[in-house]
VEXDREN-2710 file (C-alpha; in Angstrom, 1 decimal):
% VEXDREN-2710
k/r/px/py/pz
1/MET/114.0/219.1/-309.4
2/GLN/110.7/218.3/-310.8
3/LEU/110.8/215.8/-314.2
4/LEU/109.0/216.7/-317.3
5/ASN/106.4/214.0/-318.9
6/ARG/106.9/213.0/-322.3
7/GLN/105.0/215.7/-324.3
8/GLU/106.2/218.3/-322.6
9/SER/109.9/216.6/-322.8
10/GLU/109.4/216.2/-326.8
11/ASP/107.9/219.8/-327.1
12/LYS/110.8/221.7/-325.1
13/ILE/113.7/219.5/-327.1
14/THR/112.0/220.3/-330.5
15/GLN/111.5/224.3/-329.4
16/TYR/115.2/224.7/-328.1
17/ALA/116.3/222.6/-331.4
18/ARG/114.3/225.0/-333.6
19/GLU/115.9/228.1/-331.9
20/GLY/119.3/226.6/-332.3
21/ARG/119.6/226.8/-328.4
22/PRO/122.2/224.5/-326.7
23/PHE/120.8/222.0/-324.2
24/LEU/121.2/219.0/-321.9
25/PHE/118.5/216.1/-321.8
26/ALA/118.2/213.4/-319.8
27/ILE/115.6/210.8/-320.1
28/ASN/114.6/207.8/-317.6
29/PHE/114.2/204.3/-319.1
30/LEU/110.8/204.3/-319.5
31/GLY/110.5/207.4/-321.1
32/THR/108.1/208.8/-318.2
33/GLY/110.5/211.2/-316.7
34/ALA/113.1/213.9/-318.4
35/PHE/114.9/217.0/-317.6
36/ILE/115.9/219.5/-320.4
37/LEU/118.1/222.4/-319.4
38/THR/120.6/224.9/-320.7
39/PRO/124.3/224.2/-319.8
40/GLU/123.9/227.4/-317.4
41/GLU/120.4/226.2/-315.7
42/ALA/122.0/222.6/-315.3
43/ARG/125.0/224.0/-313.4
44/GLU/122.6/226.1/-310.9
45/ASN/120.7/222.8/-310.5
46/ASN/124.1/221.0/-309.3
47/ILE/124.0/219.0/-312.7
48/PHE/127.3/218.4/-314.7
49/PHE/127.8/216.8/-317.9
50/ASN/131.2/216.1/-319.8
51/ILE/130.2/214.7/-323.4
52/ASN/133.2/214.1/-325.3
53/GLY/134.9/217.1/-324.0
54/ILE/132.0/219.4/-324.0
55/THR/131.2/220.4/-320.3
56/ASN/129.7/222.9/-318.1
57/TYR/132.1/221.7/-315.2
58/PRO/135.1/223.7/-314.0
59/LEU/138.2/221.2/-314.5
60/ARG/140.7/220.5/-312.1
61/LYS/144.1/219.0/-312.1
62/GLU/144.8/217.6/-308.8
63/SER/145.6/213.9/-308.4
64/LEU/143.0/211.7/-307.3
65/ARG/143.6/210.2/-303.4
66/HIS/143.9/207.0/-302.3
67/PHE/140.2/205.7/-302.0
68/SER/138.2/202.5/-301.3
69/PHE/135.8/200.4/-303.7
70/ALA/134.0/197.5/-302.6
71/ALA/130.9/195.4/-304.1
72/LYS/128.3/193.5/-302.6
73/PRO/126.3/192.0/-305.1
74/VAL/123.1/189.9/-304.8
75/THR/123.7/186.1/-304.3
76/LEU/123.8/183.9/-307.5
77/ALA/120.5/182.3/-305.9
78/VAL/118.5/185.5/-306.1
79/TYR/120.2/186.2/-309.6
80/GLN/119.2/182.8/-310.8
81/GLU/115.6/183.0/-310.0
82/ALA/115.1/186.4/-312.0
83/PHE/117.0/184.5/-315.0
84/GLU/115.0/181.4/-314.9
85/LYS/112.2/183.8/-315.5
86/VAL/113.6/185.2/-318.3
87/ILE/114.7/181.9/-319.8
88/ALA/110.8/180.6/-319.5
89/ALA/110.0/184.1/-321.5
90/LEU/112.7/183.0/-324.2
91/ASN/111.3/179.3/-324.5
92/HIS/107.8/180.5/-324.7
93/GLY/108.9/183.0/-327.6
94/ASP/107.9/185.9/-325.9
95/THR/111.5/187.0/-326.3
96/TYR/114.8/186.1/-327.9
97/LEU/116.8/188.8/-326.1
98/LEU/116.6/190.4/-322.8
99/ASN/118.7/192.9/-321.2
100/LEU/118.5/191.6/-317.2
101/THR/120.0/194.0/-314.7
102/PHE/120.3/194.2/-311.0
103/PRO/121.4/196.6/-308.0
104/THR/124.8/196.0/-306.2
105/GLU/125.2/197.5/-303.2
106/ILE/128.6/199.6/-303.0
107/GLU/130.9/200.8/-300.3
108/THR/133.5/203.6/-301.2
109/ASP/134.8/206.8/-299.8
110/LEU/134.4/208.5/-303.5
111/SER/132.1/211.2/-303.4
112/PRO/129.6/211.9/-306.5
113/GLU/131.7/214.7/-307.4
114/GLU/135.0/212.9/-307.5
115/ILE/133.2/209.7/-309.4
116/PHE/132.2/212.2/-312.1
117/LEU/135.6/214.1/-312.1
118/TYR/137.9/211.3/-312.3
119/SER/136.2/208.5/-314.2
120/GLN/137.5/208.2/-317.8
121/ALA/134.5/207.8/-320.0
122/ASN/133.3/209.7/-323.0
123/TYR/130.0/210.6/-321.6
124/LYS/129.4/211.7/-317.7
125/LEU/126.7/212.9/-316.2
126/LEU/126.4/213.8/-312.3
127/ALA/122.8/214.9/-311.4
128/GLY/123.3/216.5/-308.1
129/GLY/123.8/213.8/-305.1
130/GLU/121.3/211.5/-306.9
131/PHE/123.2/209.8/-309.3
132/VAL/126.4/209.4/-311.8
133/VAL/127.0/208.1/-315.3
134/PHE/130.4/207.5/-316.7
135/SER/129.1/205.8/-320.1
136/PRO/131.1/204.4/-322.8
137/GLU/128.0/203.7/-324.9
138/THR/127.1/206.1/-327.7
139/PHE/123.3/206.1/-328.2
140/ILE/122.8/208.3/-331.2
141/ARG/124.8/211.3/-333.0
142/ILE/123.2/213.5/-335.2
143/HIS/125.3/215.5/-337.8
144/HIS/124.5/217.1/-341.1
145/ASN/121.2/215.1/-341.3
146/ILE/123.0/211.9/-340.8
147/ILE/121.9/209.9/-337.4
148/SER/124.0/207.0/-336.2
149/SER/123.9/204.5/-333.4
150/PHE/126.8/202.5/-331.9
151/PRO/125.2/199.7/-330.0
152/MET/127.6/197.9/-327.4
153/LYS/127.1/194.1/-327.1
154/GLY/129.7/191.9/-325.6
155/THR/132.1/192.3/-322.7
156/ILE/135.1/190.4/-321.9
157/SER/138.5/191.1/-319.4
158/ALA/141.2/191.9/-321.4
159/THR/143.5/190.0/-319.5
160/VAL/141.9/186.7/-321.0
161/PRO/144.5/185.2/-323.3
162/ASP/143.4/186.2/-327.0
163/ALA/140.5/188.0/-325.4
164/ALA/139.3/189.8/-328.9
165/GLU/139.6/186.9/-330.9
166/THR/137.6/185.1/-328.1
167/ILE/134.9/187.0/-327.6
168/LEU/134.4/187.5/-331.3
169/ALA/134.2/183.7/-332.1
170/ASP/131.7/183.6/-329.1
171/ARG/128.4/181.9/-330.4
172/LYS/126.4/183.3/-327.8
173/GLU/127.7/186.8/-328.1
174/LEU/127.5/186.9/-332.0
175/TYR/123.8/186.0/-331.8
176/GLU/123.0/188.8/-329.2
177/HIS/125.0/191.2/-331.1
178/ASN/123.3/190.3/-334.5
179/THR/119.9/191.0/-332.8
180/ILE/120.7/194.2/-331.3
181/VAL/122.2/195.5/-334.6
182/ASP/118.9/194.3/-336.5
183/LEU/116.9/195.9/-334.0
184/ILE/118.6/199.3/-334.1
185/ARG/118.4/199.3/-337.6
186/ASN/114.8/198.8/-337.7
187/ASP/114.6/201.5/-334.9
188/LEU/116.5/203.9/-337.2
189/GLY/114.4/202.8/-340.4
190/MET/111.1/204.5/-338.2
191/VAL/112.9/208.0/-338.1
192/SER/115.2/207.8/-341.2
193/THR/116.2/206.5/-344.8
194/ASN/119.1/204.7/-346.3
195/VAL/120.0/202.8/-343.4
196/LYS/123.2/200.7/-343.1
197/VAL/125.5/199.0/-341.1
198/VAL/128.8/200.9/-341.4
199/ARG/131.2/198.9/-338.9
200/PHE/130.3/195.5/-337.6
201/ARG/131.3/194.5/-334.4
202/TYR/134.3/196.4/-333.5
203/ILE/136.4/196.2/-330.6
204/GLU/136.7/198.8/-327.8
205/ARG/138.9/199.0/-324.7
206/ILE/137.4/200.4/-321.5
207/LYS/139.7/201.1/-318.9
208/SER/138.8/199.8/-315.4
209/LEU/140.2/200.0/-311.7
210/ASP/140.7/196.0/-311.9
211/GLY/142.1/195.8/-315.3
212/ASP/140.7/196.8/-318.9
213/LEU/137.7/195.7/-320.5
214/LEU/137.0/195.0/-324.2
215/GLN/133.6/195.4/-325.5
216/VAL/132.2/194.7/-329.0
217/SER/130.1/197.8/-330.8
218/SER/128.8/198.2/-334.3
219/GLU/127.8/201.4/-336.1
220/ILE/124.7/202.0/-338.1
221/SER/123.5/204.9/-339.7
222/GLY/120.5/206.5/-341.8
223/GLU/119.6/209.9/-343.1
224/LEU/117.3/212.2/-341.6
225/PRO/115.0/214.7/-343.8
226/ASP/116.2/218.1/-344.2
227/ASP/113.2/219.6/-341.6
228/TYR/114.2/217.0/-338.7
229/LEU/114.9/220.0/-336.2
230/SER/111.3/220.6/-336.2
231/ARG/110.6/217.3/-334.8
232/LEU/113.9/216.2/-332.7
233/GLY/111.8/215.7/-329.7
234/ASN/109.6/212.8/-331.3
235/ILE/112.8/211.4/-333.1
236/LEU/114.4/210.6/-329.4
237/PHE/111.4/209.3/-328.1
238/THR/110.4/207.1/-331.0
239/LEU/114.0/205.5/-330.7
240/LEU/113.3/204.8/-326.8
241/PRO/113.9/202.7/-324.7
242/ALA/117.4/202.1/-326.2
243/GLY/117.3/198.5/-327.8
244/SER/120.9/197.5/-326.4
245/VAL/119.8/197.5/-322.7
246/THR/116.1/196.2/-323.6
247/GLY/116.2/193.4/-325.9
248/ALA/113.9/192.2/-329.0
249/PRO/110.9/192.4/-329.5
250/LYS/111.3/195.4/-327.7
251/LYS/107.5/196.4/-326.4
252/ARG/107.4/192.7/-324.9
253/THR/110.5/192.3/-323.6
254/VAL/110.4/195.7/-322.0
255/GLU/107.3/194.3/-320.0
256/ILE/109.5/191.1/-319.1
257/ILE/112.0/193.1/-317.9
258/LEU/109.5/195.1/-315.5
259/GLU/108.1/191.5/-314.3
260/ALA/111.4/189.6/-313.8
261/GLU/113.8/192.4/-312.2
262/SER/113.1/193.3/-308.6
263/TYR/113.5/197.2/-308.5
264/GLU/113.1/200.2/-310.5
265/ARG/115.7/201.1/-313.0
266/GLY/114.6/205.0/-312.8
267/PHE/117.4/207.0/-315.1
268/TYR/119.7/203.8/-315.4
269/THR/119.6/202.9/-319.0
270/GLY/117.8/205.8/-319.9
271/ILE/119.8/208.1/-322.2
272/PHE/121.2/211.7/-321.7
273/GLY/122.8/214.0/-324.2
274/TYR/123.8/217.6/-325.9
275/PHE/122.5/219.5/-328.6
276/ASP/125.1/222.2/-329.7
277/GLY/122.6/224.4/-331.5
278/ARG/123.5/222.0/-334.6
279/SER/124.7/218.6/-333.7
280/LEU/123.7/216.1/-331.1
281/ASP/125.5/213.5/-329.1
282/SER/123.9/211.2/-326.7
283/ALA/124.7/208.1/-324.5
284/VAL/123.0/205.1/-323.0
285/MET/123.1/205.4/-319.1
286/ILE/124.7/202.4/-318.2
287/ARG/127.9/202.3/-315.5
288/PHE/125.7/204.2/-313.2
289/ILE/125.7/204.7/-309.6
290/GLU/122.8/205.8/-307.6
291/PHE/122.8/207.4/-304.3
292/THR/120.1/206.4/-302.1
293/ALA/119.4/206.9/-298.3
294/GLY/120.5/203.4/-297.7
295/GLY/123.9/203.8/-299.6
296/PRO/125.6/204.2/-303.2
297/VAL/124.0/201.3/-305.3
298/TYR/125.6/200.5/-308.8
299/LYS/123.2/199.3/-311.5
300/SER/124.5/196.8/-314.2
301/GLY/123.6/193.7/-316.3
302/GLY/123.8/191.9/-319.5
303/GLY/121.9/190.5/-322.3
304/ILE/120.3/186.8/-322.1
305/THR/119.3/184.5/-325.0
306/ALA/118.6/180.8/-324.8
307/LEU/122.4/180.3/-325.1
308/SER/122.9/181.8/-321.7
309/ASP/124.7/180.4/-318.7
310/PRO/123.5/181.7/-315.6
311/LYS/126.8/181.6/-313.7
312/SER/128.5/183.3/-316.7
313/GLU/126.1/186.0/-316.9
314/TYR/126.0/186.5/-313.3
315/GLU/129.8/187.1/-313.4
316/GLU/129.4/189.5/-316.0
317/MET/127.2/191.6/-314.3
318/ILE/129.5/191.7/-311.3
319/GLN/132.6/192.4/-313.8
320/LYS/130.9/195.8/-315.0
321/VAL/130.5/197.3/-311.1
322/TYR/133.5/199.2/-311.5
323/VAL/134.8/202.7/-311.6
324/PRO/137.2/203.7/-314.6
325/VAL/139.8/205.6/-312.6
326/VAL/143.5/204.5/-313.1
END
């Protein structure tokens, strides 16, 4: 399927929003490629979604069969080489938070369709046989002129004793979360007024095959002008790329990401969502499996600050390689 460029995407999103026409959209990490389709067009292209229960996929009720899933991450030495580039940039003052990610080869006998169908997540997208996403992280929601963002920063295994208290008390995690909340406030301030933090650092439980994870999120909101539908495409692209999967300051941090990471993110850490004719709901494309000629690749990572420990960050990256099927 041919992707639209930024201007084509902005124009089509705005056209459909003005017409009140429901549509699915997905935009890659760098904002250079996107697809915008009606639910019927998506289905014709073997693109399926389930966004908080809104779906174009015929649901099934069969039980999931026994399956295999194994990860083969890069070595700590390979990870640390990129990590040290990030630390050098941090020490130089070019960035003060950067989301570093890596591809992990996985072996599984689950099909892309099975992963999409049986994963438990609020946001799911299957793009033919190219990639599948089962994201727990909301990007933005727009309803009645209110735009809300829900950055997710901070992950810990629920099996850790006093896990919630531990992660909320972690100095590095607090710094990282504060930075992203401030960044998202500034982002929303570019497109809305009366921006405020509605909820700060609340805990969400994420289902995982190897045990539950706890993730820390915040909610930030602002007020859009009455005519926001006439420039919805521009609003979306103004907010990209998502702050929680880049860092701060955003522009320079993205440049460092492209220098430090040894692969292309593609649609990973982009966004996807659905406009129902009145309201919009969208997600950050994390928890992402790409199906390549060499086999499936799971892309994951985490935020790096001057307080980060390479081994802990490496382990967090691996911890996020899972399918939420229980």
